[in-house]
N, C-alpha and C positions, 0 to 999 in steps of 0.2 A: 279734377273739376268733373260734373255730371254732363254726357251727351248721351244723344242716339246718331247712329249714323246707318244709313240703306243706301246698299247701291245695286244693280243690277244692268246686267253684257246683254246680249245675245248675239253671235255669229253664227252663219250656218242654223247646225242644229242644237249645238250647244247652248246654255244657257246657267247665266252662275248668277246667284245672290248671295249678298256679302252683309250682316248684322256685324255694327260696332254698339259695342255698351262702354260707358265711361262711369264710374265712381271712385270718391278721393280718394287717394292711395298716399302714405307716404312718397316710396319708392312707388315705382313701374313695375307691373304685377303683370303682366303679359296671359291670357289662356287662349288658345286657342281651338276650335273644334271642326277640324274639316279633318273629308276623307283628300288627301291628296297627296301626290308625288311629293318623294323627301323632298325633290329642289326644287319645286315649286312649292311646300309648306314655308323650307326654307323663305327664301323669295317675300314672301308678304309676310309673315315674321317681320323680315328684316322693312321692310318698306313702313310696317304699325311702329316700328321702335324705331325709326325715324324722324318720325314724325306727332311721336307722343314720349315724352318726357316721365311724365311724371300721376298715375294715376292707373287706376285696375282696370283692366280692358278683357273685355266676355268677346271671342269674335267668333261666327261660326264664318262658317261658305258653305255656302247647297249648291253644289250640280246638276243640271238634267241634263241626259247625252244619251244618245239614242243606242236604244239594245242591239248588244252585241250577239250574232249569230255563236252558235259554239264554232263553227265551221271556218269561224274567223280569226279562231285564239289562236295563242303560243305562247311557248313559256320559256322566258329571262332564267337561262340556267345558273347563270352566276349570279344575279339576284334572287333566286332559291337556296342555291349553298349560302349565300350568306345572310338569311333571312334562319334559314336551317341553324345554321351556325349558332346566330346571336340567340337564339330562341332555346338551345340544347344548354348552351353555359347558364341560363337566367334558369332553366326549369329544373338545372342543376346543382345550384345556387338556393336554390329558394326547394330544392328535395320534391320535385313533383316531378310526375312521370318528363320521357323527350316528345318530343314536338310529334304532330301525327303529321302527315300529308295534306292533309283538310287548313291546320293551322295554317304550313308554309304558303300551300295554294294560297291564302287570303291576304297574307300579308300584299301593303300597296309593290308594286310595280316587276310581283312576279306570275300575275297575267295579264298577259296582254294581248288588244284583238291586234290582227296582222296589220291595220292600217294607222296604230296610234300612234306610235314613229312620225307617221302626218300631221297628225292630229296632237300632238300635244305643244304646238307653234299656239296651235287656236284654243288649245284651252288654257295654257298658260296669260292668250292675249284677251280674253273672256274677264277671267277671272281678276286679274288685274287691271283692268277697267274698273268691273265694278269695285270692286276694291276703291280703286282711287274716290267713285262717288262716295261712299262712304266715310274714307276720309276727309273728304272735302264735306260732309253732310256734318258729320259727327263736329268738328272744327269749326262751324260755321256757329252750333251751339253751346264748346266753350268759347270761344269766343266771344257771344253774347253777352255769356255768365262773365267771364271776364269782366269784360267793361262793368256790370256792375259792382265785384267783386273790389275794381281799381278802386274806386269811389269809397265804397269801403275803409280801404287798408287806408287814403290819403286822409279821410278824417280823423283817424283814430292816429296815424302820426301829427296829426295840425295839431290834434286836444295831447299828446303828451309831449310837444312843441311848447304847448302853451304850458302846463303846469310845469315845465322843465325853469321856464322863462318864471315861475313864482318862485319855484327853489331859490333862483336863482337873484330872488329880489327878497327873500327871505333870509340867506344868506348875507347881505348886507350889513345885516346889522350886529354879527354875530358875536365878534369880538368888542363894543359895545356892552352887549347883551353879560357877556363875559364878564369882565371889566365890571358891572352890576354889578353882579352875584357874585365871584369874589370876594367883593368891598364887604358886600352883607356878610358871607360868612364868616370871612375873618374878623367881623365886628363885634357878632357873635360869639363866636372863640374866645376874643380877649378881650370886651368891652371896652374898645377903645378904633373910635375906625382912625385915627393919626396915625397911619404906618406911611411906611419908605415908598415914594412913589416908584423909583425908581424899580425897585423889588416887586410892585404891586407890575409895573408896566410887564420885565420880565417872566414872572407869570402866566398875564396871560397871556403874550404873546406864544408862551410856549400854550400852553389851551387851544388859544388859536389856533396854531399850525397843529394842528392834529386832529380839530374841525377841520379844517378848511378844503372844501370840496372842490375849489378852484375845477382843479384835472379832471374829476367825472363829469363836468359840465360842461368840458371841451370835448370830452370824448361822445356824451349823451349828444350832442349839439351835433359831430360831426357822424355819428351812427344814425341821426335824423334821416341827415342830411341825404347820404348812403342809398336810406331805403327809399325817398323821393325818386334821388336817379334811380333804383334800381325798377320799382314800379312801370314811372313812363318809359323805359324800355321797351324793347322791341324782344328780346332776348326770356328765354325761362326765368324766370328771380324766385323762383318755391325755398331751392335749399342755402342762397343768398338768403334771406330773410332770416330762414332756422335761423343761422348761423348770429342774423342783426336780431334779431331777437331774442336772445342768448346774450349776447353780449348786453341788451339795455339791460336785463335782467341782474346782470353782473351790476354793470356802475348805481345802480339802484339800491341793490343789496346793500353795497358801500359807501355810499351815502345815507341811507339809513341807519349803518352801522355808528357813523360820526355824526350823527343830527345832533347838536344842542337845542333844537328850539322844536316846539312842540308841533308851530307850524307846518314844518319844514317835512316832520315825520307822522302829521296827518296827505298832504301833499303826495310823497311820495307812496302811503298807500292807495291814494286815488291812483296815480303813474299806474304804480305797480296791479292794478284793478281794468286800466285802462291794456296795458299791454297782453295780461291776457286774454283779451276778446281780439287780441290784434294776434295773439301768436293760434286761435282757435283758428281765424281767417285764411291766413299762412297756411294752413294746412290745406288750402280746396286749391292754391296758387303749384301751379306750370313749374 
């Protein structure tokens, strides 16, 4: 589902702004744009993934803090060694020149302010506080869209249930229709309508068994009820509904292959059209 959220938090001289944009996607695809330390960046990503299960999420974090004088800077040698080792391995793999000092110093966590360790907790609190606001706003917009989408999904499920009932009604007369058609066909072939009733009944029963769609109709009803329950439930429903849409399509295809009446075939065509609309809408569900 689509949505936008912005959060702004400020504490002391540090101010953070977090923007979140969400568009439809079959899975969760998070793109985070931020200049943060690895630990804080991991926290931000984890919180977003915990709150959202599906969608393409573009997240940006902008932090404003006081300018630090050069005299207050220091080098984290362990972080510098790690950054240099990682960059050197990457440059060797790619066939590029080894990293220089400037590139190593530009890596997050290598150059830190003398008081950065004391400010780390403040920075974490400000960024995560802004993130909570942005997530709340994003979720509110997605919830509004979700309520409208719920009504649309329920309407499609209701329409499929109505078409299923129509198929069931038409299927009730299949045996009689098969009896009549078989009798007419035999009469044309042998020129005589005096046929052994018991033999005719056996042939009709065999054809009726092949054309029987009772099991498919029962499964259709079950799938539709499950879809209603999932749509009405509080949990994320997108992937479950994806599966049910596939199962509904499978049952409709089976019924269509067995159909002996033009009314059933026509109704199957209508049902598949509705199912395709349902499939498209389900892609928007988290």
